[in-house]
C-alpha positions in Angstrom: 118.0 124.1 103.4 116.7 121.3 105.1 116.9 117.8 103.4 113.1 117.5 103.8 112.4 121.0 102.3 114.7 120.0 99.3 113.1 116.4 98.6 109.5 117.9 98.9 110.3 120.7 96.4 111.7 118.0 94.2 108.4 115.6 94.6 106.4 118.8 93.9 108.4 119.8 90.6 108.1 116.4 89.6 104.2 116.2 90.2 103.9 119.6 88.4 105.8 117.8 85.3 103.3 114.8 85.6 100.4 117.1 85.5 101.3 119.4 82.9 103.1 117.0 80.3 102.2 113.6 81.3 104.2 110.5 82.0 107.0 111.2 79.3 107.5 114.7 80.3 107.9 113.4 83.9 110.1 110.6 83.0 112.4 113.0 80.8 112.6 115.8 83.7 113.7 112.8 86.0 116.4 112.1 83.7 117.7 115.3 83.0 117.7 115.8 86.7 119.7 112.9 87.3 122.2 114.0 84.5 122.5 117.4 86.3 123.0 115.8 89.6 126.1 113.7 87.9 127.2 116.8 86.2 127.3 118.9 89.2 129.0 116.3 91.2 131.7 115.9 88.7 132.3 119.7 88.6 132.9 120.0 92.4 134.9 116.9 92.0 132.8 115.0 94.5 132.1 111.9 91.8 134.4 109.0 92.0 134.4 107.8 88.3 135.8 104.4 89.0 133.2 103.8 92.0 130.3 105.0 89.8 131.3 102.8 86.9 132.1 99.8 89.2 128.3 100.3 90.4 126.9 100.4 87.0 128.5 97.1 85.8 127.7 95.3 89.0 131.2 95.1 90.6 132.0 95.6 94.2 134.5 97.5 95.5 137.1 95.6 98.1 137.5 98.5 100.2 
């Protein structure tokens, strides 16, 4: 799949959630999408936990 198609589908999903469930439904679905993305990256071994934690705490890497 092309990245444009994936992003368009993601936008359509979020628009549907906003229309169907309001702002809070949109917010909750976006949070679940982000959590699912992190779990998927961690399961495939492509997530650098140290880099993610450093980015969340505001630290910069030296490399």
